[in-house]
C-alpha positions as CSV (number, residue, x, y, z in Angstrom):
1,X,7.8,-11.1,-11.0
2,X,9.3,-11.6,-7.5
3,X,9.7,-15.3,-6.6
4,X,8.0,-16.4,-3.4
5,X,8.0,-12.8,-2.1
6,X,4.8,-13.4,-0.1
7,X,5.7,-16.7,1.6
8,X,4.9,-16.7,5.3
9,X,8.2,-17.5,6.8
10,X,9.1,-18.8,10.3
11,X,12.2,-17.0,11.3
12,X,13.1,-19.5,14.1
13,X,12.8,-22.5,11.8
14,X,14.9,-20.9,9.1
15,X,17.6,-20.0,11.7
16,X,17.8,-23.7,12.4
17,X,19.0,-24.1,8.8
18,X,21.7,-21.9,7.5
19,X,20.9,-18.1,7.8
20,X,17.6,-16.4,8.4
21,X,18.8,-13.1,6.8
22,X,20.3,-14.8,3.8
23,X,17.0,-16.8,3.3
24,X,15.0,-13.6,3.5
25,X,17.3,-11.9,0.9
26,X,16.8,-14.8,-1.5
27,X,13.0,-14.3,-1.3
28,X,13.6,-10.8,-2.8
29,X,15.2,-12.0,-6.0
30,X,13.5,-11.7,-9.3
31,X,13.1,-14.5,-11.8
32,X,16.5,-15.7,-13.0
33,X,18.5,-13.8,-10.4
34,X,19.3,-16.8,-8.2
35,X,21.0,-18.4,-11.2
36,X,22.8,-15.2,-12.1
37,X,24.0,-14.9,-8.5
38,X,25.8,-18.2,-9.0
39,X,27.5,-16.7,-12.1
40,X,28.4,-13.6,-10.1
41,X,30.1,-15.7,-7.4
42,X,32.1,-17.6,-10.1
43,X,33.1,-14.6,-12.1
44,X,36.8,-13.5,-11.8
45,X,36.0,-9.9,-11.3
46,X,33.8,-10.7,-8.3
47,X,36.9,-12.2,-6.6
48,X,34.9,-14.2,-4.1
49,X,36.6,-16.9,-2.2
50,X,36.2,-20.5,-3.4
51,X,34.3,-21.6,-0.3
52,X,31.5,-19.2,-1.2
53,X,31.2,-20.8,-4.7
54,X,31.1,-24.2,-3.1
55,X,28.5,-23.1,-0.6
56,X,26.3,-21.7,-3.4
57,X,26.7,-25.0,-5.3
58,X,25.4,-26.9,-2.1
59,X,22.5,-24.5,-1.8
60,X,21.4,-24.0,-5.4
61,X,19.1,-27.0,-5.7
62,X,17.3,-26.0,-2.4
63,X,16.2,-22.6,-3.6
64,X,13.8,-21.0,-2.8
65,X,12.7,-22.9,0.4
66,X,15.9,-24.7,1.6
67,X,13.7,-27.0,3.6
68,X,15.8,-30.3,3.6
69,X,17.9,-31.2,6.6
70,X,21.0,-31.1,4.4
71,X,20.8,-27.3,4.6
72,X,21.4,-27.3,8.3
73,X,24.6,-25.4,9.1
74,X,26.3,-28.4,10.6
75,X,25.7,-30.5,7.4
76,X,26.8,-27.7,5.1
77,X,30.0,-27.2,7.2
78,X,30.7,-31.0,7.0
79,X,30.6,-30.8,3.2
80,X,32.8,-27.6,3.0
81,X,35.3,-28.7,5.6
82,X,35.3,-32.5,5.8
83,X,38.6,-32.6,7.7
84,X,37.4,-30.3,10.5
85,X,34.9,-30.5,13.4
86,X,32.1,-28.1,13.2
87,X,33.2,-24.5,14.0
88,X,30.3,-22.1,14.5
89,X,32.5,-19.0,14.1
90,X,33.9,-20.2,10.7
91,X,30.4,-20.9,9.5
92,X,29.0,-17.6,10.7
93,X,31.8,-15.7,9.0
94,X,31.3,-17.6,5.7
95,X,27.5,-16.9,5.7
96,X,28.2,-13.3,6.5
97,X,30.5,-13.0,3.4
98,X,27.8,-14.7,1.4
99,X,25.2,-12.1,2.5
100,X,27.6,-9.3,1.6
101,X,28.0,-10.7,-1.9
102,X,24.3,-11.2,-2.3
103,X,23.7,-7.5,-1.3
104,X,26.4,-6.4,-3.8
105,X,24.7,-8.5,-6.5
106,X,21.3,-7.0,-5.8
107,X,22.8,-3.5,-6.2
108,X,24.5,-4.6,-9.4
109,X,21.2,-6.0,-10.8
110,X,19.5,-2.7,-10.1
111,X,22.1,-0.8,-12.2
112,X,21.8,-3.4,-14.9
113,X,18.0,-3.1,-15.0
114,X,17.9,0.7,-14.8
115,X,20.1,2.0,-17.6
116,X,19.2,5.6,-16.7
117,X,20.5,5.2,-13.1
118,X,23.6,3.6,-14.5
119,X,24.3,6.3,-17.0
120,X,23.8,9.0,-14.4
121,X,26.3,7.3,-12.1
122,X,28.8,6.9,-14.9
123,X,28.5,10.5,-16.1
124,X,29.1,11.7,-12.5
125,X,32.1,9.3,-12.1
126,X,33.6,10.7,-15.3
127,X,33.3,14.2,-13.9
128,X,34.9,13.2,-10.6
129,X,37.8,11.6,-12.5
130,X,38.5,14.6,-14.5
131,X,37.0,13.7,-17.9
132,X,34.8,16.6,-18.5
133,X,34.5,15.8,-22.2
134,X,33.1,12.4,-21.5
135,X,30.8,13.8,-18.8
136,X,29.3,16.4,-21.1
137,X,28.8,13.8,-23.9
138,X,27.0,11.5,-21.5
139,X,25.1,14.2,-19.7
140,X,23.8,15.8,-22.9
141,X,22.6,12.4,-24.2
142,X,20.8,11.8,-20.9
143,X,19.2,15.2,-20.9
144,X,18.0,14.6,-24.4
145,X,16.6,11.2,-23.5
146,X,14.8,12.5,-20.4
147,X,13.3,15.4,-22.3
148,X,12.0,13.2,-25.0
149,X,10.0,11.1,-22.5
150,X,6.3,11.6,-23.0
151,X,5.8,11.3,-19.2
152,X,8.6,12.0,-16.7
153,X,8.8,10.6,-13.2
154,X,9.1,13.1,-10.4
155,X,12.7,12.0,-10.0
156,X,13.4,12.7,-13.7
157,X,12.9,16.5,-13.0
158,X,15.4,16.4,-10.2
159,X,17.9,14.5,-12.5
160,X,17.5,17.1,-15.2
161,X,18.0,19.9,-12.6
162,X,21.2,18.3,-11.3
163,X,22.6,17.5,-14.8
164,X,22.0,21.0,-16.1
165,X,23.4,22.6,-12.9
166,X,26.6,20.4,-13.2
167,X,27.0,21.3,-16.8
168,X,26.6,25.0,-16.0
169,X,29.2,24.7,-13.2
170,X,31.7,22.9,-15.4
171,X,31.7,24.9,-18.7
172,X,34.6,27.2,-19.3
173,X,34.3,30.4,-17.3
174,X,34.3,32.5,-20.5
175,X,31.2,30.6,-21.7
176,X,29.5,31.0,-18.3
177,X,29.9,34.8,-18.5
178,X,28.0,35.1,-21.8
179,X,24.4,36.1,-22.0
180,X,21.9,33.1,-22.2
181,X,23.0,30.6,-19.5
182,X,20.7,27.9,-20.8
183,X,21.9,25.2,-18.4
184,X,21.2,27.4,-15.4
185,X,17.7,28.4,-16.5
186,X,16.8,24.8,-17.4
187,X,18.0,23.7,-14.0
188,X,15.9,26.3,-12.3
189,X,12.7,25.4,-14.2
190,X,13.2,21.7,-13.4
191,X,13.8,22.4,-9.7
192,X,10.7,24.6,-9.6
193,X,8.5,21.8,-10.9
194,X,10.2,19.2,-8.7
195,X,9.6,21.4,-5.6
196,X,6.0,22.3,-6.5
197,X,4.9,18.7,-7.3
198,X,6.7,17.4,-4.2
199,X,5.0,20.0,-2.0
200,X,1.6,19.2,-3.5
201,X,2.1,15.5,-2.8
202,X,2.9,16.3,0.8
203,X,0.0,18.7,1.2
204,X,-2.7,16.3,-0.1
205,X,-1.4,13.6,2.1
206,X,-1.5,15.9,5.1
207,X,-5.0,17.0,4.3
208,X,-6.1,13.4,4.1
209,X,-4.5,12.6,7.4
210,X,-6.3,15.4,9.0
211,X,-9.7,13.9,7.8
212,X,-8.8,10.3,8.5
213,X,-6.7,10.3,11.7
214,X,-7.5,13.7,13.0
215,X,-4.1,15.4,12.7
216,X,-4.5,19.2,12.9
217,X,-2.3,20.2,10.0
218,X,-4.5,22.3,7.7
219,X,-2.7,23.1,4.4
220,X,-5.4,24.9,2.3
221,X,-4.1,28.3,3.4
222,X,-0.7,27.5,1.9
223,X,-2.0,27.1,-1.6
224,X,-1.3,30.7,-2.4
225,X,2.4,29.9,-2.4
226,X,2.1,28.8,-6.1
227,X,-0.5,31.2,-7.2
228,X,-4.0,30.5,-8.5
229,X,-4.1,27.3,-10.4
230,X,-7.8,27.2,-11.2
231,X,-7.1,27.6,-14.9
232,X,-3.8,25.8,-14.9
233,X,-2.8,23.2,-17.4
234,X,-4.1,19.8,-16.1
235,X,-1.3,18.0,-17.9
236,X,0.7,19.2,-14.8
237,X,-0.1,16.9,-11.9
238,X,0.4,19.7,-9.4
239,X,-2.5,21.6,-10.9
240,X,-4.8,18.6,-10.3
241,X,-3.6,18.4,-6.7
242,X,-4.1,22.1,-6.2
243,X,-7.7,21.9,-7.4
244,X,-8.3,18.8,-5.2
245,X,-7.2,20.9,-2.1
246,X,-9.3,23.9,-3.2
247,X,-12.4,24.3,-0.9
248,X,-15.6,23.2,-2.6
249,X,-13.9,20.8,-5.1
250,X,-16.3,18.2,-6.3
251,X,-15.7,14.4,-6.6
252,X,-17.3,14.2,-10.1
253,X,-15.3,17.1,-11.5
254,X,-12.0,15.8,-10.1
255,X,-12.8,12.2,-11.3
256,X,-13.5,13.5,-14.8
257,X,-10.3,15.5,-15.0
258,X,-8.3,12.5,-13.6
259,X,-9.7,10.1,-16.2
260,X,-9.1,12.6,-19.0
261,X,-5.6,13.6,-18.1
262,X,-4.1,10.7,-16.2
263,X,-2.0,9.5,-19.2
264,X,0.1,12.7,-18.7
265,X,0.9,11.7,-15.1
266,X,3.5,9.3,-13.9
267,X,2.3,6.1,-12.2
268,X,3.1,7.4,-8.7
269,X,0.8,10.4,-9.2
270,X,-1.9,8.2,-10.8
271,X,-1.8,6.0,-7.7
272,X,-1.9,8.9,-5.3
273,X,-4.8,10.5,-7.2
274,X,-6.9,7.4,-7.4
275,X,-6.7,6.9,-3.7
276,X,-7.6,10.5,-3.1
277,X,-10.7,10.1,-5.2
278,X,-11.6,6.9,-3.4
279,X,-11.3,8.6,-0.1
280,X,-13.3,11.6,-1.2
281,X,-16.0,9.4,-2.7
282,X,-16.1,7.3,0.5
283,X,-17.1,10.4,2.4
284,X,-19.9,11.3,0.0
285,X,-21.5,8.1,-1.2
286,X,-24.3,8.0,1.4
287,X,-25.7,11.3,0.2
288,X,-25.3,10.2,-3.4
289,X,-25.7,6.5,-4.1
290,X,-24.3,6.9,-7.6
291,X,-20.9,7.8,-6.1
292,X,-20.6,4.3,-4.6
293,X,-20.9,2.8,-8.1
294,X,-18.4,5.3,-9.4
295,X,-16.0,4.5,-6.6
296,X,-16.3,0.8,-7.3
297,X,-15.5,1.5,-11.0
298,X,-12.4,3.3,-9.8
299,X,-11.4,0.3,-7.7
300,X,-11.8,-2.0,-10.7
301,X,-9.7,0.4,-12.9
302,X,-7.1,0.5,-10.2
303,X,-7.0,-3.3,-10.1
304,X,-6.7,-3.6,-13.8
305,X,-3.8,-1.2,-14.0
306,X,-2.2,-2.3,-10.7
307,X,-2.5,1.2,-9.2
308,X,-3.8,-0.2,-5.9
309,X,-0.6,-2.2,-5.2
310,X,2.5,-0.9,-3.6
311,X,5.6,-3.1,-4.3
312,X,3.3,-6.0,-5.0
313,X,1.3,-5.7,-1.8
314,X,-2.3,-4.6,-1.1
315,X,-3.2,-2.8,2.1
316,X,-5.8,-4.3,4.5
317,X,-8.0,-1.2,4.0
318,X,-8.1,-1.4,0.2
319,X,-8.9,-5.2,0.4
320,X,-11.6,-4.7,2.9
321,X,-13.2,-1.7,1.1
322,X,-13.3,-3.6,-2.2
323,X,-15.0,-6.6,-0.6
324,X,-17.5,-4.4,1.4
325,X,-18.4,-2.2,-1.6
326,X,-18.7,-5.1,-4.0
327,X,-21.0,-7.0,-1.6
328,X,-23.1,-3.8,-1.0
329,X,-23.6,-3.5,-4.8
330,X,-24.3,-7.2,-5.0
331,X,-21.3,-7.8,-7.3
332,X,-21.0,-11.2,-5.7
333,X,-19.3,-12.9,-8.6
334,X,-16.6,-10.2,-8.7
335,X,-16.0,-10.5,-4.9
336,X,-15.8,-14.3,-5.2
337,X,-13.1,-14.0,-7.8
338,X,-11.3,-11.1,-6.1
339,X,-10.8,-12.6,-2.7
340,X,-8.6,-15.6,-3.6
341,X,-6.8,-13.6,-6.3
342,X,-5.7,-10.8,-4.0
343,X,-5.6,-12.4,-0.6
344,X,-2.0,-13.5,-1.1
345,X,-1.0,-9.9,-1.7
346,X,-1.9,-8.9,1.9
347,X,0.6,-8.9,4.7
348,X,1.1,-12.6,5.6
349,X,0.1,-12.1,9.2
350,X,-3.4,-10.9,8.3
351,X,-4.3,-13.3,5.5
352,X,-6.1,-15.9,7.7
353,X,-8.3,-13.3,9.4
354,X,-8.9,-11.5,6.1
355,X,-10.0,-14.8,4.5
356,X,-12.4,-15.7,7.3
357,X,-13.9,-12.2,7.4
358,X,-14.2,-11.8,3.6
359,X,-15.8,-15.3,3.1
360,X,-18.4,-14.6,5.9
361,X,-19.1,-11.1,4.7
362,X,-19.9,-12.5,1.2
363,X,-22.2,-15.2,2.5
364,X,-23.9,-12.8,4.9
365,X,-24.6,-10.3,2.1
366,X,-25.8,-13.0,-0.2
367,X,-28.5,-13.7,2.4
368,X,-27.2,-17.1,3.5
369,X,-28.5,-17.5,7.1
370,X,-26.8,-20.7,8.2
371,X,-23.6,-19.1,9.2
372,X,-23.1,-20.8,12.5
373,X,-19.8,-22.5,11.5
374,X,-18.3,-19.4,10.0
375,X,-19.5,-17.3,13.0
376,X,-17.8,-19.7,15.3
377,X,-14.6,-19.4,13.4
378,X,-14.8,-15.6,13.4
379,X,-15.3,-15.6,17.2
380,X,-12.2,-17.7,17.7
381,X,-9.9,-15.3,15.9
382,X,-6.9,-14.3,17.9
383,X,-6.9,-10.7,19.3
384,X,-4.6,-8.8,17.0
385,X,-3.8,-5.3,16.0
386,X,-5.2,-5.4,12.4
387,X,-8.2,-3.7,10.9
388,X,-9.7,-7.1,10.3
389,X,-10.1,-7.7,14.0
390,X,-12.4,-4.7,14.1
391,X,-14.2,-5.5,10.9
392,X,-14.8,-9.0,12.3
393,X,-16.5,-7.8,15.4
394,X,-18.7,-5.5,13.4
395,X,-19.8,-8.5,11.3
396,X,-20.3,-10.7,14.3
397,X,-22.6,-8.0,15.8
398,X,-24.6,-7.8,12.6
399,X,-25.0,-11.6,12.3
400,X,-26.0,-11.9,16.0
401,X,-28.4,-9.0,15.8
402,X,-30.2,-10.7,12.9
403,X,-30.3,-13.9,15.0
404,X,-31.8,-11.9,17.9
405,X,-34.4,-10.4,15.6
406,X,-35.3,-13.8,14.2
407,X,-35.3,-15.8,17.4
408,X,-35.7,-13.3,20.2
409,X,-33.4,-15.5,22.3
410,X,-29.8,-14.3,22.4
411,X,-30.4,-10.7,23.2
412,X,-28.4,-10.6,26.4
413,X,-25.5,-12.3,24.8
414,X,-25.5,-9.8,22.0
415,X,-25.6,-6.9,24.5
416,X,-22.7,-8.3,26.5
417,X,-20.7,-8.7,23.3
418,X,-21.4,-5.2,22.2
419,X,-20.4,-3.7,25.5
420,X,-17.2,-5.8,25.5
421,X,-16.4,-4.6,22.0
422,X,-16.9,-0.9,23.0
423,X,-14.6,-1.3,26.0
424,X,-11.9,-2.8,23.7
425,X,-12.3,0.2,21.4
426,X,-11.8,2.6,24.3
427,X,-8.6,0.8,25.3
428,X,-7.3,0.4,21.7
429,X,-4.1,2.2,21.1
430,X,-3.3,0.8,17.7
431,X,-5.4,3.3,15.8
432,X,-6.1,6.9,16.2
433,X,-9.2,8.0,18.1
434,X,-10.8,9.4,15.0
435,X,-10.2,6.2,13.1
436,X,-11.9,4.2,15.9
437,X,-14.8,6.7,16.1
438,X,-16.8,5.0,13.3
439,X,-16.6,1.7,15.0
440,X,-17.8,3.2,18.3
441,X,-20.7,4.9,16.6
442,X,-21.7,1.6,15.0
443,X,-21.8,-0.1,18.4
444,X,-23.7,2.7,20.0
445,X,-26.4,3.0,17.3
446,X,-26.9,-0.7,17.1
447,X,-27.4,-0.9,20.8
448,X,-30.0,1.8,20.6
449,X,-31.8,-0.3,18.0
450,X,-31.5,-3.4,20.2
451,X,-33.3,-1.6,23.0
452,X,-36.2,-0.6,20.7
453,X,-36.7,-4.2,19.4
454,X,-39.9,-5.6,21.0
455,X,-40.6,-2.4,22.9
456,X,-44.4,-2.0,22.7
457,X,-44.1,1.8,23.4
458,X,-41.7,2.5,20.5
459,X,-43.0,5.1,18.2
460,X,-42.2,6.0,14.6
461,X,-40.9,9.3,15.8
462,X,-38.2,7.5,17.8
463,X,-37.0,5.6,14.8
464,X,-37.1,8.7,12.6
465,X,-35.1,10.6,15.1
466,X,-32.3,7.9,15.2
467,X,-32.4,7.8,11.4
468,X,-31.9,11.5,11.1
469,X,-29.0,11.5,13.6
470,X,-27.4,8.6,11.8
471,X,-27.5,10.4,8.5
472,X,-25.9,13.5,10.0
473,X,-23.0,11.6,11.5
474,X,-19.6,12.2,9.8
475,X,-18.3,8.7,10.1
476,X,-20.2,5.5,11.1
477,X,-19.2,1.9,10.2
478,X,-21.9,-0.2,8.4
479,X,-24.2,2.9,8.2
480,X,-26.3,1.4,5.4
481,X,-26.9,-1.8,7.4
482,X,-28.0,0.4,10.4
483,X,-30.4,2.4,8.1
484,X,-31.9,-0.8,6.7
485,X,-32.5,-2.1,10.2
486,X,-34.2,1.2,11.2
487,X,-36.4,1.0,8.1
488,X,-37.3,-2.6,8.8
489,X,-38.3,-1.7,12.4
490,X,-40.5,1.2,11.1
491,X,-42.7,-1.2,9.1
């Protein structure tokens, strides 16, 4: 587990101490690596200067925060060079050398942890240094180990292709001229799979970007490049991707195939697939309420198996969707436990806004009506560029609309707020126009409902017409909330 990776740091404050970059590098270290870095600096083969060892000894007790004033550069310099006045250039050069050693150490640790990567590098080094016999011995052992793996990473196929190609190029010419160049054929097969899977990953991502952000990069017509995969072996991840991209593919069928065959896919493909299913389900759940429950089950599976995290982080969209769907399904106990557990995994700069929004969203959906303090806190959020700033304004509009219905007092304030929000959406350049469309639609539909409240001339046909239009919209934020308000007004 990475130590303190998610600490919110103040770069200016750390710069007042010894080195902002060095401090940030130390936050990337895994358990035990800070201690091993000290051994690295003291090892003879590292050949680091004595002053670096002394500097580490001064710093080691302050890890990971280095908060005490004794870690100010001037104080460190005084300990290292007691006979000299402070020299900024000396200190800067020493810290630069320490950063270089820490970066070298991090690379060394990667090789130490990943024996496969180390063996690949060593075999290649033997070949470059003229020891073909050692290269072949190591390469054949690596090929055997990789082929024995029940599930291969995408990169494993490339490694196999390169190893087999190098072995083919380095056998004796007489052997290469014989019938049955196995190394060459194995290399070609591995390259074919590597290329096909890589292209499929790119294509599904481009297809999703077209739907989500509006990029015009249709890829369906390219599927013929690899032939018809309708009856392909689903142990091959590229077959699942092909079927996902095929026109008319169903959420239920793809989900069933994913759950049945996912053990055959590497973790990266499992992650990509579960997000594809969640996106597809999100576009369908309104017409089939059961899909929302199935999507929620996928989210919970993704949480259990850590498929929803990327390098230990969760995206704002994933966090917000889980909270929203959980509250919609009244899984309040789950949401109450989820928020504090996963909030620290968001980007540090959005955590405060996400916490305020999630807490208020939970209370609002639980039916708690005394939200004045939380509403005030939401309204005081700083204008930022995150998705939570938009989600917050939607939630504020919902809360204030309910207040308006209950008290019939704050209608003009609600109207002014909705108009201001819509203008902000028009000026927003942080998200694509298609991404913002759902928020704009929410504001527009909620304003139409506002104008119907208390109108003595409103007819059922007016509400039915709005309801029909709303159901036909491709993307609308808080659509279920809008539908519930329409049905309440129809009574």
